[in-house]
C-alpha positions as a printed Julia matrix, in Angstrom:
427×3 Matrix{Float64}:
 68.98   -1.49   7.65
 70.54   -4.91   7.3
 70.03   -6.7   10.67
 73.03   -8.94   9.94
 75.22   -5.82  10.12
 73.39   -4.39  13.13
 75.94   -4.11  15.94
 73.19   -3.41  18.49
 71.53   -6.78  17.72
 74.85   -8.67  17.75
 75.7    -7.26  21.18
 72.17   -7.88  22.46
 72.3   -11.52  21.41
 75.52  -12.02  23.39
 73.91  -10.32  26.38
 70.81  -12.52  26.15
 72.93  -15.68  26.07
 74.85  -14.64  29.19
 72.01  -13.08  31.21
 70.55  -16.34  32.47
 69.69  -15.07  35.96
 69.51  -11.6   37.55
 72.89  -12.31  39.17
 74.45  -13.09  35.81
 72.86   -9.99  34.27
 74.54   -7.89  36.96
 77.89   -9.66  36.56
 77.87   -9.19  32.8
 76.86   -5.55  33.23
 79.66   -5.01  35.75
 82.25   -6.28  33.27
 80.91   -3.93  30.58
 81.13   -0.98  32.95
 84.63   -1.87  34.13
 85.81   -2.06  30.52
 84.37    1.43  30.02
 86.41    2.77  32.95
 83.82    2.65  35.74
 85.05    2.06  39.3
 83.14   -0.32  41.57
 82.01    0.99  44.97
 80.7    -0.9   47.99
 77.57    0.28  49.8
 79.16   -0.32  53.19
 82.31    1.72  52.44
 82.91    5.47  52.6
 82.88    7.02  49.13
 85.29    9.57  47.71
 83.69   10.82  44.52
 85.22   13.19  41.99
 83.63   15.28  39.27
 84.22   13.55  35.97
 84.33   10.17  37.73
 82.3     7.09  36.72
 81.17    4.54  39.32
 78.86    1.59  39.9
 77.59   -0.32  42.92
 76.02   -3.78  43.08
 73.08   -4.16  45.47
 72.72   -7.67  46.9
 74.07   -9.15  43.7
 70.98   -8.75  41.51
 70.57   -4.95  41.27
 73.14   -2.52  39.88
 73.31    1.28  39.95
 75.89    3.13  37.83
 76.51    6.85  37.58
 78.78    9.39  35.98
 79.53   12.77  37.58
 79.82   15.57  35.05
 82.72   17.98  35.15
 80.23   20.85  35.1
 76.89   21.48  36.78
 73.89   20.19  34.89
 70.65   18.22  35.15
 69.95   14.81  36.63
 69.24   12.24  33.9
 68.08    8.87  35.2
 67.23    5.67  33.31
 66.06    2.37  34.82
 65.21   -1.17  33.75
 64.86   -4.54  35.47
 67.17   -7.56  35.58
 64.57  -10.24  36.34
 62.16  -12.1   34.09
 59.27  -14.57  34.52
 60.65  -18.04  35.14
 60.71  -21.04  37.45
 62.66  -20.82  40.7
 63.96  -23.88  42.56
 62.65  -24.52  46.08
 64.81  -25.74  49.0
 65.05  -29.53  49.43
 64.09  -29.73  45.78
 64.87  -33.35  44.86
 61.55  -35.11  44.3
 61.29  -38.85  43.5
 58.45  -40.43  41.56
 58.6   -44.09  40.35
 62.28  -43.91  39.46
 62.16  -40.4   38.02
 64.12  -37.6   39.63
 62.16  -34.32  39.45
 62.84  -30.84  40.79
 60.41  -28.97  43.03
 59.94  -25.44  41.68
 57.68  -22.41  42.05
 56.44  -19.81  39.57
 58.26  -16.47  39.52
 56.28  -13.66  37.88
 53.47  -13.89  35.34
 54.92  -16.5   33.01
 52.99  -18.17  30.18
 53.27  -21.67  31.62
 52.4   -23.65  28.5
 55.32  -22.09  26.59
 57.81  -23.82  28.92
 56.73  -27.36  28.11
 58.99  -29.76  26.17
 61.89  -27.31  26.06
 65.47  -28.08  27.09
 66.02  -26.25  30.39
 69.09  -25.32  32.41
 69.91  -23.74  35.78
 71.69  -20.54  36.78
 71.93  -18.45  39.94
 74.0   -18.5   43.09
 74.97  -20.94  45.82
 75.94  -19.93  49.34
 78.71  -21.92  51.03
 79.59  -22.43  54.68
 82.67  -20.65  56.05
 84.24  -20.32  59.5
 82.24  -17.13  60.08
 78.46  -17.74  60.01
 77.89  -14.04  59.24
 80.15  -14.14  56.19
 79.2   -17.12  54.01
 80.79  -17.4   50.58
 78.65  -16.8   47.49
 79.45  -18.31  44.08
 77.58  -17.86  40.83
 76.73  -20.97  38.86
 75.38  -21.57  35.36
 75.16  -25.17  34.21
 75.15  -23.97  30.56
 73.74  -27.23  29.28
 70.27  -28.77  29.13
 69.61  -30.72  32.32
 65.81  -30.67  32.63
 62.55  -30.65  30.72
 58.84  -30.43  31.55
 57.25  -33.14  29.37
 53.78  -32.56  28.0
 51.11  -35.23  28.44
 50.53  -37.12  25.17
 47.37  -36.26  23.25
 46.27  -39.91  23.57
 45.98  -39.36  27.34
 44.3   -35.98  27.06
 42.14  -35.76  23.93
 41.0   -32.24  24.88
 44.5   -30.81  24.92
 43.91  -28.64  21.84
 40.96  -27.01  23.58
 43.29  -25.61  26.23
 44.75  -27.06  29.41
 45.13  -25.35  32.78
 48.56  -26.17  34.23
 48.83  -26.58  37.98
 52.18  -25.07  39.08
 52.74  -27.67  41.82
 51.86  -30.7   39.72
 52.24  -29.96  36.01
 55.28  -27.63  36.01
 57.84  -29.81  37.8
 60.91  -30.44  35.59
 62.28  -33.94  35.05
 66.02  -34.01  35.78
 67.22  -37.62  35.97
 66.49  -41.34  36.29
 67.31  -42.64  39.76
 67.72  -46.36  39.22
 68.34  -48.06  42.56
 69.85  -44.97  44.22
 66.73  -43.36  45.66
 68.76  -41.19  48.04
 70.79  -39.55  45.3
 71.19  -35.77  45.7
 71.29  -35.13  41.97
 70.53  -31.4   42.15
 73.1   -30.7   44.86
 75.67  -32.79  42.99
 75.17  -30.67  39.87
 75.47  -27.47  41.88
 78.6   -28.63  43.71
 80.29  -29.54  40.44
 79.38  -26.17  38.9
 80.51  -24.24  41.99
 83.7   -26.25  42.49
 82.82  -27.35  46.02
 81.53  -30.31  48.01
 77.75  -30.59  48.24
 78.04  -30.69  52.03
 79.39  -27.12  51.9
 76.22  -25.75  50.3
 74.04  -23.9   52.78
 71.47  -22.47  50.37
 70.88  -21.35  46.79
 68.78  -19.08  44.58
 68.33  -20.76  41.23
 66.57  -19.75  38.03
 65.37  -22.39  35.6
 65.89  -20.96  32.11
 65.3   -22.15  28.52
 68.58  -23.48  27.13
 68.09  -21.89  23.73
 70.07  -19.47  21.57
 68.69  -16.16  20.31
 68.24  -16.1   16.53
 67.27  -13.78  13.73
 64.28  -14.91  11.68
 62.1   -13.69   8.83
 62.73  -13.51   5.08
 64.93  -10.45   5.61
 66.12  -11.39   9.11
 63.88   -8.61  10.33
 62.93  -10.27  13.64
 64.86  -11.42  16.71
 63.51  -14.42  18.62
 64.9   -15.12  22.08
 64.16  -15.81  25.72
 64.38  -12.85  28.13
 63.75   -9.98  25.71
 61.67   -8.7   28.63
 63.63   -6.92  29.91
 67.24   -7.42  28.83
 66.58   -5.27  25.76
 66.14   -2.35  28.16
 69.06   -3.28  30.41
 71.35   -3.39  27.38
 70.13    0.01  26.17
 70.81    1.55  29.6
 74.29    0.04  29.69
 75.12    1.17  26.17
 73.97    4.7   26.92
 75.95    4.89  30.14
 79.15    3.45  28.67
 78.94    5.77  25.63
 78.13    8.9   27.61
 80.76   11.63  27.82
 79.11   12.88  31.01
 80.34   16.45  30.69
 77.43   18.03  32.58
 75.25   17.04  35.49
 74.66   13.56  36.85
 73.79   10.55  34.64
 72.46    7.45  36.42
 71.2     4.02  35.39
 69.42    1.75  37.85
 68.97   -1.92  36.98
 66.53   -3.32  39.54
 65.6    -6.86  40.5
 62.11   -8.11  41.38
 60.02   -5.97  39.02
 58.12   -9.07  37.92
 56.89   -9.68  41.48
 56.06   -6.11  42.5
 59.43   -4.41  43.2
 58.79   -4.28  46.95
 62.11   -5.75  48.07
 65.38   -4.36  49.44
 66.81   -4.39  45.9
 63.6    -3.47  44.07
 62.45   -0.16  42.62
 60.03    0.36  45.53
 62.9     0.36  48.04
 64.85    3.41  49.22
 68.07    2.21  47.61
 68.14    4.68  44.7
 67.03    7.76  46.71
 69.63    6.79  49.32
 72.42    6.58  46.72
 71.38    9.84  45.05
 71.41   11.63  48.41
 74.84   10.2   49.09
 76.15   11.51  45.76
 74.69   14.97  46.12
 75.92   15.33  49.72
 79.46   15.0   48.4
 78.79   17.68  45.8
 76.9    19.94  48.18
 77.17   19.27  51.94
 74.04   21.37  52.61
 71.96   18.71  50.87
 69.76   21.21  49.06
 71.07   20.27  45.61
 69.48   16.82  45.91
 65.93   18.18  46.1
 66.6    20.79  43.43
 68.08   18.33  40.96
 65.31   15.77  41.47
 62.74   18.5   40.85
 64.55   19.57  37.67
 65.59   16.12  36.49
 64.17   13.56  34.1
 63.68    9.81  34.33
 63.29    7.29  31.5
 61.74    4.01  32.68
 62.55    1.27  30.16
 60.46   -1.86  29.74
 59.07   -3.7   26.73
 55.73   -2.81  25.14
 52.99   -4.9   23.49
 53.33   -4.85  19.71
 50.13   -5.29  17.75
 49.66   -9.03  17.15
 49.23  -10.12  13.5
 46.57  -12.68  14.48
 44.85  -10.65  17.21
 44.92   -6.98  16.11
 41.68   -6.39  18.02
 43.56   -6.8   21.32
 45.31   -3.44  20.88
 44.01    0.11  21.0
 42.34    1.25  17.78
 44.67    4.23  17.15
 47.79    3.62  19.27
 49.3     0.25  18.32
 53.09   -0.13  17.98
 54.49   -2.46  15.33
 57.75   -4.4   15.25
 60.57   -2.34  13.71
 58.53    0.82  14.29
 61.04    2.24  16.76
 61.0     3.4   20.39
 57.56    3.01  21.97
 56.2     5.63  24.35
 53.86    3.87  26.79
 50.91    5.8   28.2
 48.01    5.12  30.57
 45.76    7.62  32.33
 45.79    5.23  35.32
 49.55    5.9   35.54
 50.3     2.19  35.43
 52.78    3.58  32.88
 54.39    6.79  34.13
 54.24    9.94  32.08
 52.57   13.27  31.45
 52.17   15.6   28.48
 55.5    17.34  29.12
 57.35   14.03  29.4
 55.79   12.8   26.15
 56.8    16.06  24.51
 60.41   15.8   25.72
 60.94   12.26  24.43
 59.1    12.93  21.17
 61.2    16.05  20.56
 64.45   14.16  21.24
 63.43   11.45  18.79
 62.39   13.95  16.13
 65.57   16.01  16.51
 67.81   12.97  16.09
 65.64   11.14  13.53
 64.93    8.21  15.83
 61.72    6.38  14.89
 59.1     6.36  17.64
 55.5     5.33  18.2
 52.84    5.23  20.92
 51.26    2.48  23.0
 48.04    2.86  24.98
 46.04   -0.06  26.39
 42.76   -0.95  24.72
 40.2     0.66  27.05
 38.56   -2.63  28.05
 41.81   -4.62  28.48
 43.96   -3.52  31.44
 47.67   -3.78  30.76
 50.6    -4.42  33.04
 52.62   -1.91  35.02
 56.27   -0.93  35.22
 58.8     0.25  37.74
 58.43    3.83  36.41
 55.31    4.63  38.43
 56.64    2.79  41.49
 59.99    4.56  41.55
 58.68    8.01  40.65
 56.3     7.8   43.63
 59.37    7.32  45.85
 61.43    9.85  43.92
 59.16   12.65  42.59
 60.82   13.26  39.25
 59.26   13.79  35.8
 59.09   10.32  34.22
 58.33    8.68  30.88
 57.85    4.96  30.25
 59.38    3.7   27.0
 60.55    0.4   25.5
 60.81   -1.76  22.41
 57.63   -3.49  21.21
 57.59   -7.29  21.37
 55.25  -10.21  20.71
 54.53  -13.06  23.17
 55.53  -11.05  26.24
 56.25  -13.36  29.23
 56.52  -16.43  27.0
 59.56  -18.69  27.31
 60.54  -17.18  23.94
 59.6   -13.7   22.7
 59.92  -11.84  19.38
 61.03   -8.27  18.6
 61.92   -6.23  15.56
 65.63   -6.4   14.78
 65.82   -2.65  14.05
 64.24   -1.52  17.32
 67.23   -2.18  19.58
 69.37    0.29  17.67
 66.58    2.9   17.92
 66.29    2.71  21.7
 70.08    2.58  22.15
 70.47    5.71  20.04
 67.98    7.48  22.28
 69.82    6.42  25.43
 73.17    7.46  23.93
 71.78   10.97  23.42
 69.92   11.08  26.73
 72.69    9.94  29.06
């Protein structure tokens, strides 16, 4: 396959450029769904659902659940991914002055590789909340500065001769971005001024904000044959895009197809909009009550349904092959990766593995396996968390990547099409 003619990669690159915060991921996803004929619902409103209808609901701005009701009875097919990614988040009262420099006070979100963020051009995206006449109904506006406004400068080697032996970075001291030079105006509210300009308001109107610091860098193909994609936020916008593509392409003739794009996976999912909340079971119950007022169909369909949990996997590293399992090591461009762990940090069982393997074989979709090396514990995903709340047969899958949780990650350019083909068939 020629990656330059790969529509899946072209669309993914556009998505990566626009998904600069969980709020922007949800907004971009909403536009894709609306263009595909989906109708937006509000959690607080009464719903009137119709068989054959397609709907989506945003949950606190950073989580999105979309579903399509089949015209005929059929199984529940669920897929989920997460909208967040390791990054820096801006604290309140964030302007910090130091000898004429204007810095920004931030905190670490998720398990980021701190060193990879140094010396990069950085920008800001997220939301600001504005004062209105009703304290219980403030106005929310999304902002994305879309230009480099900060950097975290590295200490010169002349001042730290041991730098190439490794440096531990203190998140409160070493990870604070530089944003401006203050001159004589030491009271300047440079962060609020930027936000007010981006939001089209006065800085005095801003009550609060939730801001993501992100690398201001474009995705790009690389390699002699353009066989790799390098970009920020591959974890986990590759999976979000696959879920969206599958849902928008689905004919939805039978059963119920659902995608859930959750926030806060990188910090444990235990939030009102995370996979550990009751938001998805609550919405599923609401849907099935309209189809069957007795409520019994909800339990029956969950018991007979299937759930694909999508998150990236660790590709074998060309310089550290010993870090992977000795027989189960996915490679870039090797296709969809089935992730397994007897600890159930990745969700799955023999039947689930068999189902996904059979689907891939039937439709000639390349696939491979990932299992942690026995003496190196891996991460976890929302699959195990959600399936404990919603007891449904589950399989964890994803595309393999290198440098997971770095400011910039690498994947195989052919793998996005493979996972999107699987989701097209599945949903």
